[in-house]
C-alpha positions as CSV (number, residue, x, y, z in Angstrom):
1,M,126.9,74.0,54.5
2,R,128.0,70.4,54.9
3,E,131.6,71.2,53.9
4,K,131.8,73.9,56.5
5,W,130.6,71.5,59.2
6,K,133.2,68.9,58.1
7,T,135.9,71.6,58.1
8,A,134.9,72.8,61.6
9,V,135.0,69.3,63.1
10,S,138.3,68.6,61.3
11,V,139.9,71.8,62.8
12,L,138.4,70.9,66.2
13,F,140.0,67.5,66.3
14,Y,143.3,68.8,65.0
15,T,143.3,71.5,67.6
16,L,142.5,69.0,70.4
17,G,145.4,66.9,69.2
18,I,147.8,69.8,69.4
19,L,146.5,70.8,72.9
20,G,146.8,67.2,74.0
21,W,150.4,67.2,72.7
22,C,151.1,70.4,74.6
23,Y,149.7,69.0,77.9
24,V,151.3,65.6,77.7
25,G,154.6,66.7,76.0
26,G,155.0,70.0,77.8
27,W,153.3,69.9,81.1
28,L,153.8,66.3,82.1
29,T,157.4,66.1,80.8
30,L,158.4,69.3,82.6
31,T,156.6,68.8,85.9
32,R,157.3,65.1,86.7
33,P,160.8,64.1,85.6
34,V,162.4,67.6,85.8
35,R,160.9,68.4,89.2
36,G,162.1,65.1,90.5
37,I,165.6,65.8,89.3
38,L,165.6,69.3,90.8
39,M,164.3,68.1,94.2
40,A,166.8,65.3,94.4
41,H,169.6,67.7,93.5
42,L,168.5,70.2,96.1
43,A,168.3,67.4,98.7
44,G,171.8,66.2,97.7
45,S,170.7,62.7,96.7
46,L,170.8,62.8,92.9
47,S,172.2,59.7,91.4
48,V,172.9,58.5,87.9
49,G,170.1,56.0,88.1
50,Q,167.6,58.7,89.0
51,L,168.9,60.8,86.1
52,C,168.6,57.9,83.7
53,M,165.1,57.1,84.9
54,A,164.0,60.8,84.4
55,V,165.4,60.8,80.8
56,L,163.6,57.5,80.1
57,Q,160.4,58.8,81.6
58,G,160.6,62.0,79.6
59,F,161.2,60.0,76.4
60,C,158.1,57.9,77.2
61,Y,156.0,61.1,77.8
62,L,157.2,62.7,74.6
63,S,156.4,59.5,72.6
64,L,152.9,59.4,74.2
65,A,152.5,63.1,73.3
66,G,153.3,62.3,69.6
67,G,150.6,59.5,69.7
68,V,148.1,61.9,71.1
69,W,148.8,64.5,68.4
70,C,148.7,61.7,65.7
71,I,145.2,60.6,66.8
72,G,144.0,64.2,66.6
73,Y,145.6,64.5,63.2
74,M,144.0,61.3,61.9
75,L,140.6,62.2,63.2
76,G,140.9,65.6,61.6
77,N,141.7,64.1,58.3
78,Y,139.0,61.5,58.6
79,F,136.3,64.1,59.0
80,K,137.8,66.3,56.3
81,E,137.7,63.6,53.7
82,H,134.4,61.9,54.6
């Protein structure tokens, strides 16, 4: 019974890590920088600086998303092994 409990908690944390990656990496990356670029393009005020900032912001969000997934993965492995 104890092994099933550890496996369930491990899968829960790993799943939370994946869902966190999807939220931060997918939702935040697609809504904030891409929406800002589209709105600036439609308004006719898109500049190279704004485009570079959006790329940098997207890179930061994707790095953060990898960190969120990594935390879920480490917690999942911790509970699986202990």
